C-alpha positions, 0 to 999 in steps of 0.5 A: 595724597590727592592729585593736586598734591601729586602735581604740586610735588612734581612741579616742585621737583621740576622747579627745583631742578631748573632753579638749581641747574638752570636746565629745563627752563629759560632764565631771564634776568631783569635789567637791574640784575644784568647791570651788576658786575659779573662777580656780583651777578654770579653771587646772586645766581648762586643764592638763587640756586641754593635757595631752600627757605621754603615755608608754608607762608612763602610757598603755600602750594608747595611748588617752589615757584617763588623765592625772596632773599636779601643780598648786600642790602637789596631784596632779590626775587625769583619766580617761575612762570609756565607757558605752552611750548610756543610761549603763546599762552599758559601751560596746559599742565605745568607738571608736564615738562613736554607741554611746558616752557618754564621761565625763571625770572630773577629780579631786584624787588624794586623792579617789580 
C-alpha cells in the first residue's frame, strides 16, 4: 500500500464517520434543502447518512468525498471540502483531523 492509498483510506474513514454521524464536520445545507419541510429534509439527510454507492466512477480516489442520488425526482449531491482550522485556506493534510475542518455540503443538483 502506498502512502497515497493510506491517506485515501484515512480520509475515507473520516468522511464516512462525519457523513454518517454529522460529527467531526460542519454540515451546510443549501437554500433548496433548507426550504424543504422538516420531514422531507430529514429524509434527505437520512439518504446522505446511508449512502454507500461508491464506485470507481464516482469515487476515483477512494476518499468517499462526494455522492449523488435521486430523491423524489430531485437529484441531490453531497460533498466534502477541507479547510485549515481557521477556515482561511485549504487543509494542509485532509487525513489529519487536527489540521482539518471538514465541511459537508448537501444540495440540490440544480443549485450547483
